[in-house]
C-alpha positions, -999 to 999 in steps of 0.1 A, spaced: 77 -468 569 62 -435 559 33 -425 582 -2 -424 567 -30 -402 579 -57 -422 597 -92 -416 584 -119 -414 611 -156 -416 607 -183 -420 633 -215 -441 633 -241 -420 652 -265 -442 670 -290 -431 697 -273 -422 729 -244 -446 724 -236 -481 711 -235 -498 745 -269 -514 753 -267 -499 788 -258 -463 776 -294 -450 780 -296 -463 816 -266 -443 829 -272 -412 850 -256 -389 824 -275 -405 795 -286 -384 766 -317 -406 761 -342 -377 764 -325 -358 735 -326 -385 708 -357 -369 693 -341 -335 690 -323 -326 657 -300 -302 677 -286 -333 695 -274 -348 662 -262 -315 650 -241 -311 681 -226 -346 677 -217 -338 641 -201 -305 652 -180 -324 678 -169 -348 650 -159 -318 629 -141 -302 658 -120 -335 658 -114 -332 620 -133 -364 613 -138 -375 577 -174 -384 581 -205 -389 602 -225 -419 592 -261 -431 599 -271 -468 596 -308 -475 592 -335 -499 603 -370 -498 588 -389 -517 615 -399 -508 650 -417 -530 675 -439 -507 697 -447 -536 721 -411 -539 731 -408 -510 755 -371 -516 761 -362 -512 724 -346 -479 716 -360 -462 685 -325 -452 676 -332 -443 640 -355 -415 650 -351 -396 617 -346 -407 582 -308 -407 577 -309 -384 546 -332 -359 563 -310 -359 594 -279 -354 574 -295 -325 555 -301 -308 588 -266 -315 599 -252 -301 567 -265 -267 577 -244 -265 609 -212 -281 595 -188 -271 568 -163 -299 561 -173 -333 576 -186 -360 551 -222 -370 554 -230 -407 547 -264 -423 546 -274 -459 545 -295 -469 515 -313 -502 512 -314 -516 477 -340 -541 488 -366 -514 494 -355 -482 476 -361 -468 441 -328 -458 425 -342 -428 407 -355 -413 439 -323 -421 458 -300 -407 432 -320 -374 431 -319 -371 469 -282 -379 471 -273 -355 443 -295 -328 458 -277 -330 491 -243 -333 474 -250 -300 455 -263 -283 487 -231 -293 506 -207 -288 476 -196 -324 475 -197 -338 510 -220 -368 505 -216 -406 506 -240 -435 506 -237 -470 522 -254 -497 501 -271 -525 521 -296 -553 514 -315 -551 547 -318 -580 572 -352 -587 586 -387 -599 575 -402 -572 597 -386 -545 575 -398 -563 544 -434 -563 557 -433 -525 559 -426 -525 521 -454 -547 509 -433 -579 510 -443 -610 530 -407 -617 539 -372 -608 530 -359 -623 498 -331 -649 501 -295 -636 501 -287 -644 465 -318 -626 453 -311 -596 475 -276 -592 462 -287 -597 426 -311 -568 431 -284 -548 449 -260 -553 419 -286 -540 395 -294 -511 419 -258 -501 421 -254 -502 383 -285 -480 377 -273 -456 405 -240 -451 387 -258 -443 355 -281 -419 372 -254 -402 392 -233 -395 361 -259 -390 335 -251 -354 330 -230 -326 345 -236 -289 350 -218 -280 318 -249 -292 300 -269 -264 317 -260 -235 294 -289 -210 290 -288 -194 256 -314 -166 253 -305 -159 217 -312 -194 205 -338 -201 232 -321 -232 246 -316 -239 283 -296 -272 281 -273 -288 257 -291 -321 251 -260 -337 234 -243 -337 268 -271 -356 286 -273 -393 287 -308 -410 286 -295 -445 291 -328 -465 291 -320 -493 315 -343 -523 312 -335 -549 339 -351 -576 360 -358 -553 389 -356 -518 375 -367 -500 343 -352 -465 343 -349 -443 312 -329 -416 329 -313 -391 330 -314 -378 366 -333 -346 370 -302 -333 390 -268 -329 374 -236 -347 384 -222 -337 418 -192 -314 425 -172 -344 434 -180 -365 403 -205 -386 422 -212 -393 459 -187 -416 475 -200 -452 474 -196 -474 505 -206 -509 513 -208 -529 546 -216 -565 537 -191 -592 548 -206 -622 531 -190 -635 499 -218 -617 479 -213 -585 499 -175 -584 493 -180 -591 456 -205 -563 454 -180 -539 471 -153 -550 447 -175 -540 417 -189 -507 430 -175 -494 463 -150 -466 470 -147 -477 506 -161 -504 529 -171 -507 565 -159 -539 580 -163 -560 612 -131 -572 627 -127 -584 663 -90 -589 660 -60 -584 637 -63 -619 623 -99 -613 613 -90 -580 598 -62 -597 577 -87 -623 565 -112 -597 554 -85 -577 536 -74 -608 517 -110 -616 507 -115 -581 495 -83 -580 476 -91 -613 459 -126 -601 449 -111 -568 435 -86 -588 414 -114 -609 400 -137 -579 393 -139 -557 362 -117 -531 380 -87 -551 393 -67 -519 400 -93 -504 423 -80 -491 457 -109 -495 481 -105 -479 516 -113 -502 545 -128 -488 578 -132 -514 606 -155 -505 634 -139 -492 665 -152 -491 701 -131 -472 726 -130 -467 763 -105 -440 770 -90 -424 801 -57 -410 813 -50 -443 831 -57 -479 820 -75 -486 852 -99 -457 847 -107 -469 812 -114 -504 825 -137 -489 851 -157 -470 824 -164 -502 806 -173 -521 838 -198 -494 849 -216 -498 816 -215 -536 816 -229 -537 852 -261 -520 839 -264 -543 809 -301 -555 804 -296 -592 801 -328 -599 783 -321 -573 756 -286 -586 752 -298 -621 747 -323 -609 721 -295 -593 702 -274 -625 705 -304 -645 692 -305 -623 661 -268 -626 655 -268 -664 657 -303 -669 643 -316 -691 672 -334 -685 705 -308 -679 732 -333 -668 759 -329 -700 779 -291 -703 777 -274 -706 811 -256 -674 817 -226 -687 835 -221 -718 814 -200 -720 782 -216 -709 750 -234 -739 733 -219 -752 701 -230 -731 671 -237 -739 634 -206 -738 611 -205 -706 592 -209 -724 559 -244 -735 569 -255 -702 584 -284 -684 567 -283 -651 584 -260 -620 583 -226 -638 578 -202 -610 588 -215 -606 623 -219 -643 628 -182 -649 619 -173 -623 645 -193 -641 672 -175 -673 663 -141 -655 664 -148 -641 699 -158 -676 712 -126 -691 697 -104 -664 712 -119 -662 747 -139 -694 754 -164 -672 772 -195 -680 793 -227 -667 778 -226 -638 802 -191 -629 791 -200 -631 755 -229 -607 761 -204 -583 776 -181 -585 746 -210 -578 723 -227 -551 744 -211 -522 725 -203 -525 688 -214 -561 685 -180 -576 682 -160 -548 665 -124 -540 675 -127 -529 712 -98 -509 727 -96 -501 764 -69 -479 778 -49 -447 776 -46 -426 745 -11 -440 739 -22 -476 742 -52 -471 719 -33 -452 692 -5 -479 694 -31 -505 682 -47 -482 656 -12 -475 642 -4 -512 640 -36 -519 620 -27 -491 596 9 -503 592 -3 -539 587 -24 -527 557 -57 -540 571 -72 -506 577 -71 -471 561 -90 -457 590 -117 -466 615 -155 -461 619 -159 -450 655 -188 -465 675 -188 -447 708 -202 -466 738 -219 -435 751 -228 -402 733 -217 -376 736 -192 -387 764 -172 -413 744 -170 -390 714 -157 -362 736 -131 -385 750 -119 -394 715 -117 -358 703 -100 -346 735 -76 -375 741 -71 -396 709 -70 -369 683 -41 -350 700 -22 -383 704 -26 -391 667 -16 -355 657 15 -357 679 26 -388 659 18 -371 626 -9 -397 619 -38 -373 616 -48 -340 600 -46 -308 620 -70 -289 597 -93 -295 568 -77 -289 535 -98 -308 509 -130 -294 495 -150 -326 488 -155 -359 507 -140 -378 478 -108 -357 480 -107 -361 518 -107 -399 515 -84 -399 485 -107 -421 463 
């Protein structure tokens, strides 16, 4: 089989994805309010020839919970704008909530950054997850899933119209005829929908890459259908190869049933890595973090994932029986992953918390560069992944390990680029 280059992105999150990362002696916790910290992380990613740096988002914060990390210190788009000034190639992806955002404003912001960076921008469409977020946006609670995805569908449609409403060719200053733009090349589309009424066009012309790369992260039936209609690439949650195959089948089926059955959507499962020259050293890295895990915070996270109070669960007893996924009302993708971990490992509650402590159930690889790249290559060859979205347990340490140890191993196997050659993010991903 001909080798394919592996795409690598990174989800930047606080001082690392492991819940104990901030407690370690070499933690970067004091730096998370400094823009130079995020700029440095992005520069490390660019040193490793990554495709993209990515920020998730959360629009709530409980000041009474003094153990809750305000990981999303900056607005993602503002953060990425600062990062764009110290990088030259790496893609810049911001999460956008269709539940709370105005498409005209978002389109103008994305196009502005895409012009500033000459085509390095992507956006990740989400529908948000909590009532607390909704209450910061004049809503008593979050709408039901069906309503959120109906709004997201209309949001994506309007975004596509705004992002392509005119290109720079329409800007043709003609002093003789006293005309600045060619109005015949500009589309005022006059959208009138249930949630949005937008005349258009955008005040900013189409981007150098056609339009910013559209990404999506929902794993529910509605989320996958939305991705099939609009996404160029998707972030996915897959604990194991079987789950990754199931997700790929669902996505392929949704694409076949969509209005663009020939779409080739890139899939990026999340990836948590503990890397060292020997397997034993890598295991020790994970154990050191797990030993510091704040149990009450871990139980709070588990309670959110399973949508029930887990605070009184006996830590060293088996996980209590959970609701079938068909009857689950919360974020489905993460819940399916929890069920998959339980099926695979039959863990105690304490062991389940350990599995979820970094990456919340994404593919977790522990070992030498050779062992880790072996598994990554298998996922590529099996057709379930086009690349991975790195979720480092600690930052910058785990990112440095990946750049220094995994990147050379991938390059040695001709699985990874050795320089940047594409000019835009869309070209880099091949979408």
